[in-house]
C-alpha positions as CSV (number, residue, x, y, z in Angstrom):
1,M,103.5,84.6,147.8
2,T,102.5,87.7,145.8
3,S,104.9,89.3,143.4
4,V,105.8,93.0,143.2
5,L,103.8,93.3,140.0
6,D,100.7,91.8,141.6
7,R,101.0,94.3,144.5
8,L,101.4,97.2,142.1
9,A,98.3,96.1,140.1
10,A,96.2,96.7,143.3
11,F,96.9,100.4,143.2
12,P,94.8,102.8,141.0
13,R,96.7,103.9,138.0
14,I,96.2,106.6,135.5
15,K,97.8,105.7,132.1
16,L,99.9,108.7,131.1
17,A,102.8,107.2,129.0
18,H,103.1,104.8,126.1
19,L,104.8,101.9,127.9
20,P,107.0,99.9,127.7
21,T,109.5,102.2,125.9
22,P,111.8,100.4,123.5
23,L,115.4,99.4,123.9
24,E,117.7,100.5,121.1
25,R,121.1,99.1,120.3
26,L,123.7,101.9,119.5
27,D,125.5,100.1,116.7
28,R,128.0,102.8,115.8
29,L,129.0,103.7,119.4
30,S,129.2,99.9,120.2
31,A,131.4,99.3,117.2
32,H,133.7,102.2,118.3
33,I,133.9,101.0,121.9
34,A,134.2,97.3,120.8
35,A,137.5,98.2,119.0
36,A,139.0,98.8,122.4
37,G,137.4,95.7,123.9
38,G,134.3,97.4,125.3
39,P,130.7,96.2,125.6
40,V,127.7,96.5,123.3
41,I,125.7,99.6,124.3
42,W,121.9,99.8,124.6
43,V,119.8,102.8,125.5
44,K,116.2,102.8,126.9
45,R,114.2,105.3,124.8
46,D,112.3,107.1,127.5
47,D,111.9,110.0,125.1
48,C,109.2,107.7,123.4
49,T,106.8,107.9,126.4
50,G,104.6,110.4,124.5
51,L,105.1,113.3,126.9
52,G,107.6,116.1,127.2
53,L,108.7,114.5,130.4
54,G,110.5,111.3,130.3
55,G,110.9,108.1,132.2
56,N,110.6,107.9,136.0
57,K,108.7,111.2,136.5
58,V,105.8,110.0,134.2
59,R,105.9,106.5,135.8
60,K,105.7,108.0,139.3
61,L,102.7,110.2,138.4
62,E,100.8,107.2,137.0
63,Y,100.6,105.8,140.5
64,R,99.9,109.1,142.3
65,P,97.2,108.8,144.9
66,R,93.9,110.3,143.8
67,P,92.8,113.1,146.0
68,R,89.1,113.9,146.8
69,R,87.8,116.1,144.1
70,R,86.3,119.5,145.0
71,S,86.8,121.0,141.5
72,S,87.8,119.8,138.1
73,V,91.4,120.7,138.6
74,L,93.8,118.3,140.3
75,P,97.1,119.7,141.6
76,A,100.2,117.7,140.7
77,I,103.5,118.5,142.4
78,S,106.4,116.1,141.9
79,R,110.0,116.1,143.1
80,S,112.7,113.9,141.6
């Protein structure tokens, strides 16, 4: 049985982002919330992908199907 990662590896990919992005613990916010019995808070730093866009838009564009080239410009239209 093949895994999802194995199936994804079969698709052509254009590396656009610096991945994986780090997880960062928010100590001061966690301490403030923990005083009321709350959880420890972590944030995924998608602002560290290296592009002005963040997160899922960049990841989606990495697996974008490659069109046949007729010129040196490739259009890229993406919806969330």
